[in-house]
C-alpha positions, 0 to 999 in steps of 0.5 A: 893742360890743353894738350892733356885735355885733348888726349883725355877727350880722344881717349874717351872718344875711342874707349867709350864706344868700345866699352859699350861694345863689351857691355853688349857683346860679352856674355860673361860679366867677369870678361866684360868687366875685365875688358872695360877696366883695361880699356879705361885704365890703359889709354889707347893700349887697352883700346888697341888690345880690345880691337885686336883680341876682343871683337871676335865676330865676322860679318859674312857676305854669303847670301847665295851660298846660304841658300845652298844650305837650304837647297840641300834641305829641299833636295832631300825632302827634309822640310819636316822636323826629323825628330818624331816624338816616338824616337828615344832621342827625340828630346836631343833632336829637338834641341839640336835642331833648334840651334842648327838650321841645317837638316838631318839628311838620310842615306849617308855612309860614314867610314872612320879612317884611323890615322893618316895611314888609312886616311891619306891614301884614300884621300889621294885616290879620290883626288887622283880620280876626280873628274869635275871638282876638288875643294880642300879646306885645311888648317895645316898643310905642311911642305913635307913628303906627305904635303908634296904628294897632295900638291902633286895630286892637286896640280895634276888634277887641275891639268886634266882639267878639274876645277881645283880650289884650295883654302888654307888658314894663313896662321896654319901655314906658319907650321910649315917650312915654306908656304905650300900654296905658292907651289900650288899656284905655280902649278896652276891651282887657285888658292886663297888664304883665310884672313891673311896677315894684313893690316886690313884684317888686323881686328880678325888677327885672333881668328882661325879657320880650323876646318878640314874638309875635302869634297871631290866631284860632289860624290865623296868627301872627307871631314875630321880633325886631321891636318895634312902632315907626315906626322899623322902617318904613325908607322912612318915616323918615330918622332912627332907622331900624331894619332887621329881619326878622319871620316870618309863621307858619301851621300847627300850630306856632301851638299852641306859640306860643298855649300860651306866651302862655297861660303868660305871661298866667297868670304876669302876671295869675294868670288862665287863658285858653284860646286856639283851637288849630290845627284837625286838619282844616285842610290843612297849609299848608307843608313846614317842620318847626318848633317853638317855643324858649322860653327864660328865667330859669325852668324853661327857663333856658339852653335857648338856650345849649345849642341854640347849642352843639349847632348849632355842634358839629354844623355840617358846612359853614357857620354864619351868624349875624346879630345886633345885639348879639354878646357871647357868653360864653367857652363860645360863643366857644370853640365858634365858634373850634373850629368854624372851626378844624375847617374850618366857615365861620363868619361873623358879621354885626353892625352897624357902629354899634350904637344903644348905643355901649358895647355896640359896644365890648364886642363889639369886645373879642372880635373878635381872639380869634374872628378869630385862629381863623378866624371871619369878622366883617362890619360891616353899614353903617347904618341899624342892623340889628336882625335875629336869624338863625342858619343852619347848613348851609343847612337848620337855622335859628333866628329870633326875639327872642334876641340873642347877649349875656348879657342875652338868654341869662340874664335875658330871656324870649325866644321863637324858632322853630327850623326845618328846611327847605332852602327857608327856609334858602336864603331866609335865606341869600340875606338874609344874603348880601345884607347881607354884600355891603354889609358891611365885613369886619373885618381881624385886622391892623386890630384888632391895630393899634388904639390902646391906649386903644381896647383898654383901653376895649373890654376894660374894658366887656367886664368888665360883659358879663353885665350889659349 
């Protein structure tokens, strides 16, 4: 009895603080209740699972680099609100500025790059012509023929010498036959792994750095959803092709991208770096108002969800979403349905076949609920399309690394670019419409007529949407 009492006391001593954490941090009642039940009813095992998968926040030590974001605001004279009441999109801007502390910055040029066929040569050219600094943050960096080109270019740059820093996600390295950061280090390039698979990072095991950022000399940058892998060059491979879109950026918004990398590098290495900033005397290269939208399980948690909700709520004419994984939570589903019911054209373009079958099943489980309220869903034929684009009313667009699923919105560190420009919006709409023209619209009658086992399978997998 004494041993049993000691075990019980030990269980409660561990479990009760974790239950309190779940009560305070889990906003969805059902999620909080499920975790508390698991913690209390599965002694030690439930507590261990919550410690690994339930505490999804990171405290960041980045005082200096956070001031770098503010520096971008001061440099560009953007201390005043950038959403004057006369603008048609003023309501959207008021919402987005309330959830993101970075300012919109005028004078940027943003160029879409379709697939690795267009993106990788431009990125390699920038690296090969770097004179001061190169910083690269990526999720997957494969050791294939494309990866070897980037490794060689980065090593050569470091020998010129150029400051080169490469940050890779530790889990993302598992996609490669061998870890390319070892090749980079052997060639003299400084690298770091974001949240290494080590015991001291066990409670962060479920978190990922999903950002894809490359900034060269503080003068040209790249952002989007494209990983560094041969499969993105769709004209060079037959199997495993992955369509995608990336973006080349020039202009003062690069300061925000550099500051984000500085913050991530300090978190991963506990060392500070200082990157070049956009020179004030440089002529502004374009007309795009833009700002970075960082999001992650730290002090920027849920930034993107609020941004999505604001864009959906203020849309007047159209919402166009292109994403490889579309598993929105109940709040986003309701927001999209309400937008469609008030007459906004809401169109969602997703792959006909995902690279992970059970994610496709979870996606399909939400189709009937959305389509019954007027949302139109289209299935993009193979090869698998990894593009991530959201366009509202043809003028506001969001591009970057974020998928419409709970992993991106709750567990990943993401980086996106929010843009205000009718010309860029039109270009992205043309990209969307070209894909839509080849896609097949999902019919509500067909979804309702699906076999019972398919509906049961899809809805069962949807139960785990928060963990996919």
